[in-house]
N, C-alpha and C positions, 0 to 999 in steps of 0.2 A: 344666151344659153347657160346651162348650169350642169355640172357633173360632180359626183362625189365617189371617192374610192377609199377603202379602209387601209390604214397603216397602223403602227404600234408605237407606244411609248413605254419605256421601262421605269419601274418604281421599285427599288430594291432588287430582288431577284424575280419579281413578277412583272407582268406586262398588262397594259390596258389598250383597248381599241381607240384609235384616233381617226376621226373622219376627216379626210382631206377634201375640202370643198373648193372647186375651181370654177371661176366665172370669167369668161372671155367676152368682152363687150366693146362697143364703139366708144370712143373717147380719146383723150390725150394718151398716147402710147406710154405705158409704164408697167411695172411688174411689182405689185404690192403683196406682202405676206403679213398676216396677222394671226394672233392666237397665243400670246404669251410665249415668245420664242427666244431661245438662247442664240448667241451670235452665230454658231455654226449652222443653225437652222435657217436664219435669215440669209446667210451666204448661199443657200441652196438655189436662190433665183439665178445667180450667175452660173453656177454649175449646170443647172437644168437648161438655161437658155443656150449655152455653148454646146452642151451635149446633144440637144435636139438638132441644132444646126449641123453639127459634124456627123450626125446620124442620117442626114438627108431630109429632115423635116423643116418646112418653111414656117416661121412664126410670123403671123400677120402683125402689122403695126396697129395693135389694139391695146385696150386696157385689160391687163390680166390681174385678177385678184385671187389670192389663195388664202383660205382660212383653215387652220388646224383646230378642230373642235374635239373636246370641250376647251373653251378659251381660258378657263380659270386654272388649268393644269399646265405647269411649265413643261415645255418640250425641249429636249436637248438631243445631240447626236446628229448623224448624217443619214440615218436610215429612211428618212422621208423622201429622198430625192426621186426614187423610182416611182412612187405613188404620185408625186406632184407632176412628173413628166407625163405619165400615162393619163392623168386627169386632164392635162392640157390637150393632149391628142384627142381624147374623147370629146372635150368641149369644142374643139375646132372642127369636129366631124370626121376626122381621119379614122377614128375607131368607134364603132357602134357602142354606146354606153351600156346596152343590155348585156354585152358579152363579158363585161367586167363585174357583173353582179355576183355577189357571194365570194369575191376574191379579196384577199389581203395581200399587200405588197410592201416589200422593204428592200433596201439596197442603196448604197452610195454610188453616185455617178461620177465617172471621170470625164474630163473635158472631151475625150475622144469617143464618148458614148459607152464606155465599158461599165459594167455593173460590178462594183467591188464589195468584198465581204464586210459585214458589220457584226458587232458583238450582240449577244442577247437573243439569238435566233430561236433557241429552244423555248424560252418562256413566251416569246411572241407567237409561235405556232400553237403552243398550248392554249394561249388566250384566244386565238382564232378558232380553235376547235370548240372551246367552251362557249364562244359567242355564236356558234352555229354557222360559221363560214364554211364553204365547201372546198376551198383551195387557197394556197399561198404561193405567190410568185416571189422568188428570192434569188440572191446571187448563187451561182453554181458552186462557189467555194464553200457555201454554207449548206448545200443541199443534203449532205449526209447527216448533218446535225438536225435539220428539220424533219428528215425522214424517220427520226426516232419516235415521233408521235404517230400513233396508229389512228386510222379513221378519218384522215383528211388528205387531200391530194396535194402533193408538193411538186413544184416545177422550178428547176434551176436554170438561170439564163446567164450568159456571159456579157451580152451587150443590150443596149436599149433597143436596137433594131430587132434583136432576137426576141425580146419581150413583146414587141409589137407584133411580130410574125407568129408568136405563140397563139394568138387569138384567131389566126388563120388555120390553126390545127397542125402546125409544124413542130411543136415541142413535145417531147416525150415526158411522161410522168416519171418522177424519181421513184424507184422501187423502195418499198419499206425496208428498214434495216433487217438484217438476218437475225435469227434467234439469239436471244441474250446469252452471252458467255463471259463470265467474269475472268479477269486476269489475275495472276499471282501478284500479291503486293510487292512493290519494289523496295527491297531492303538491302542495305550495304553489308552483305555477309549473312552468316548463319550463327545461331546461338551456340552451335558446337565449337565455334572458334574461340569462345570465351572460357578460359580456364578459371576454376575456382568461382568466387563471387556468388556462392549459392544463395545467400540471403537476397542479394540484389536481383538475381534472376527470378527467384520466387516472387519477389515484389512486382517485377515486371509482368509475370504471368497473371497475378491477381489483378493488377491494374488493367491488363488487356481483357480479362474475362468479364469484369464489371464496369469497364469504361471509367476507371478511377484515375485521378490525377496523381502524378508520381514525382517526388523530388529525390534526386541522387546527390549525396554530399560526400566529397572525398578529395584527397590530394591529386595533383596533376599526375596523369599517367596511370590512374587506377582502373580505367576502363569505362568511365561514365558515358562518354560519347559513343564508344564502341557498342555499349549495351543499348543505348537509346536508338541508334541507327538500325538495330536489328528488330526492334519492336514491331514495325509494320509486318514483318514476316510471320509473326505469331497471331496476328489479328485475323478474324474470319474473313473469307472472301466477301466481296460486295454483293448485296442483293440487287435486283433490278430497281427497286424503289430507292435504295440508297444511291445507286449510280446516277439515276436521273436527278436526284436532289443535288448531288455534287456537281454534275454536269451543268445544271442551271447556274450555279455560282461561277464556274469557270467560263461559261458562255457569256454572262454579263460582264465579267472582268476582261473578256477578250483574250483568254489564256488557254483556250482549247488547242491541243497540239495539232499542227497542220496535217490534214488528211484523216484526223480522228474525229468522229462525230460524238464520241462518248468517252467519259472517264470510266475505266474498267478496273482500276486498282485504287486502294486507299491512299489518300495524299499524305505526304510527310513534308512538313514545312519547317525550316530551320533558319529563321531570320537572324541576321547579325545583330549584336547588341547596339549598334549605331542606328538601327531602324527608327524612323520617325514614328510618332504616335499615330499620325494619319495613315501611314503605310501599314501599321499594325492593326488598327481598328477599322480602316476603311474611311471613305469620305472623299474629300477633294472638292474642287469647284463643281465638277460633275461627279456626284458620289459613285464610287466603285467599291467592291468588296476588298477588305484588307486581308492580312495574313491570318487573322483569327477565323475569318469565314472561309478562306481558301484551305484551311486545315480541317474544316468541318467534315465529320465522318472518318477522320484519320488522326494523325498525331501532329501536335504543335510542339516542337522541341526548342526550348530556350536555354542555350548553353551559356555558362557564366552569368547566371541570372542576376546577381548583384550588380553587374556592370551595365545592365539596362537602366535608362533614366527612371527615376522614382515614379514619374507620372505614367510611363509606359507600363510599369509593373502594376500600379494601382488601378489602371484602367481594366485590368483583368477581372476585377471583382464582380461586375454584373454578368459578363459572359460565363464565368465559371459557375454562377448560380442559376442563371436563366437560360443558358444554352443559346442565347441570341444577343446581338448588339444593335442598339438603335443609334443611328447617326442623324443628328439634328442639324439642319441648316436653315437659313433665312427662308428658303423656298419650300421648306417642309421637312418631314422626318421620314427616313426609310429604315426598315429592319432587315438585317442580314443574319443568316444562321451562324451560330458559333458553337456547334455541338462537337467540339474536338476533345481529344484526350491530351491533357497537358503533361509533358515530360520536361522537367527542368533539371539542370545540373549546376552545382556551385562548389567552390572550395570552402573549407571551414574557416579560412582567414585570408588576408591579402596575399601572403606568400604561398598559401595552400597547404602547409605542412603541420598545422596545429592538429592534435596536441603533442606531436613529436618535437620536444624542446631541443633535441639534438640538431634539428634542421630549422625549426621555426624561430624567428627572431622578432616576431610581432609582439607588441605590448598588449596588455589586457585591454587597454582603451581602444587600440586599433582593432582588436578582434571583435569587441562589442559593437564598435561603430560599423564594422563590415557586416556583422550579423543583422544589425538593425536596419540595413538597407532593404531587407525583406520584412514588411510589417506583419504583425500578428494576424490581422484579418486575411492577408493573403495566405499565410501558412495554415490558417484554420480551414481554408478551402482546398488544401492539398491533402488527399486521403492517406497516402502512404509516403513516409519520409524515412529513408534508409541511408546508413553510412556505407560507403564503398572504399574499403581500405586498400592500400597498395599491397600486392602479393609479393611474398619472398621470391627471389629469382628461381629457387628450386621448384616452386609450384608452377611457374610459367614454363619452365623447360621440361616439366614432368610429362610422362606418357599418360595415355588414357583418353578416352573419347567422351566429351560432354554430350548432353542431350541435344538433339537437333531441333531446329525451329518447327519442323513439321510435326514432331512428337508433341511439343508444347501446344502447337496450334490445335491439335485434335482435342486436347483437354479444354482449351479455351472455347472451342466451338460447342462442345458438350455443355459447358456452363452457360453459354449464350442461349442454347436451346432450352434449358431449364428456365431461364429468365423469360424467354419468349412465351412459354406455356404459362408461367405464373402471372404475367402481366397482360395476357391477351385481351382481357376485358377492362383494362385500365389505360390511361394515356401514357404510361411509362414503358420504356424499353429495356433499361438497364437498372441494376441495383443502385448505381450511383445517382439515379434520377428520383428515387422514391423520397418524398418529403417526410419530415419528422413525424407529422401527424398521422401518416399512413403506415409507419413502421410496425406498430403493434398489430395492425390488421393484416398486413401482407407477409410478415416474417414470423415464422414459428420459432419461438425462443424457449429453450429449456430453463428450468428453475435455477440450476447451478450457473448457467451462462448469464441469466438475468442478474443474479447476485454479484457475479464477478464484474459485469458491466457497470453496475451501480457503484461498486467499490472503486473501480477505475475513475469514475467521475468525481467521487469524493476525494480520492487520493491526489489527483492531478489538478483539481479545481478547473477542469476544462470547461469550455463554453458549450452551450446547447448545440451549436453547429458541430463542434468537435465530437461531442457525445453521439450525435446521430450518424456522423460519418464513420465512427468506429463500428456501429451496428451494420452499416452498409458493407463495409469491408468484411466483417464477420460473415455476412450472408453470402458474399462471393466466395469466401474460403470454403463455406459449407457446400456451395454448388460445385466447386472443384473436387470435393470429396464425395459427391453424390449423396449428400445428407439432406434429408427433408427438414431437419431441425438444426438450429444454431446451438452448438454444444459448448461446454466449457473450453475445450481445446481450440475451437474456432475463435472465441473471444480472446483467449490468451494470445493467440498468434496475431490477431488484429491489433491488439494493444501495443505489441512490440513495434508496429510500423507507425504509430502516432507520434512518439517522442514529445509528448506534451510536458 
C-alpha cells in the first residue's frame, strides 16, 4: 500500500508544501526515513513509533518507508511527526486515505501521544491556502495563530488519538479570529516625562514620521535611553498587513507570546552590546530570525553603540540599505525582513563627558579612537544625528508640562498618511525608502531649497548617500508641516541633523 499526506517546511519566513509519502510493506521489519533530513527529523521515527503504541495503535512487524518530498530540499524541525503518524495509520488501513485528502498536518509528537506546539504555523497555513488545501490539522496550542488566515479550515488537536478521531467527525473547527484591533505600542513612559531636549525630541518625531535612522550622542544621564524607549509610543498603530508580517517573523522564531496568536503592537528590541553576530543577524545551524528581523516594523535600539563588536556594527550595512538580511549557509540561503527603524545611542568619548574638559580626562587620541569605532559608511546610513546635552538641575526640577506622546503621534500619523498617498503607485512606503534616482520625480523641491541643498553638498563634501538622505529628511519635515513642496526652511533644518 501507499499513502501521502501534506506537511510543511520553513524557508526563511515562508513555507513550502512537503509531501509525506508512507509505504508499509512486507519485508524485514524496519523504519526507514529518506528525503535530505536533519537529525531531529530522522529521530521522528522513534517518537512516532512510541506515540502510536502509547495511543493504542498496533504497529505490524513490517517494513515502513517514509519519504519527505521534494528530496532535494533540506527538512528540519519536528513539525512532520503528526503527518508521518497519520500517514502510517492510513497505509495500515486504520484510517481511510480519502478522508485526509486536501489536508495539511503539522505538530510534534510526545511519547505519550500528545501533539505539541511548533514554530512557524502562520506561514505554513498561508502556504496551505495558496496551494489550494482545504484544511490544516495542527496542535491546539497553535490554533489561534492558524485561525488568523481566512478561507481555510483549521482544526486544533491535543493528542494523536484526537487527531485520529477528528476524521470520525468529533473535532470542532477553530473559529476564525475576531475582527482586527491593533494595540497601543508598548513604550516605557511618555514623552511628557522628558524635560527640555527639544532638539532631540524633534529629531525623534522626524525619525518616526519618515522611518529614518537616528543617532543620539551625549554624556551619561542626558536622557538618551529615556528618549529612545518612548519612541514606540509615537509610532502609528500597526495595520493588519504589518501585523501579519511581524507575526510571521515571531512565529518562525518561536517567540509568539503564549495565548496570543498575533503581534498587535510595534516591536522594540534592545539587545545588549555583548550580543553575538548570529543572534543579531539571524542564522544558526537551523536558521532563525535574529534581532534585526525581530525589530522589523518597529525599533531596534542599540545603546552604547561603540561598545558593540566592530563586526556586529558593520553587518548593519546591508539591512539599513535593503531592509532585509540574507543568511547564507551550506544548505542554502534564506532572506529575513529587516525593515526596522534604527535608534542608536553613544557617548562622545570613553568617559562620556567630552567636550567638557572640567570632567573629561580623555586624550585626543582616545577620543578619536573611540569615535572611529563607528565607521563612516555606518554613519552615512544614519539619517539624523543629534547631540543630547546634560540639562542644568534647574531645568530638570522646573515646572511645566512637555508635549505628550499622543500629541506627537497624531502629527506622525498625518505625515505617514501623506506618504501613503504619495507612494500608492510605487513600491515605497516611507520617505526613507525612496532611492536617489527617484527623488527628483517624487519630491517637489523649491528653487531656494535646491540651491541650499547643493551648497550643503559642496560645503561638507558629503557622499552621494549623505546628500540623498538629507533630501529624504527634508521631505519628512515638509510632511510634518503639511507642505507640498520642500522649502528652504525644511532643507536648513534637515542639514542640522546631518553633522557631516
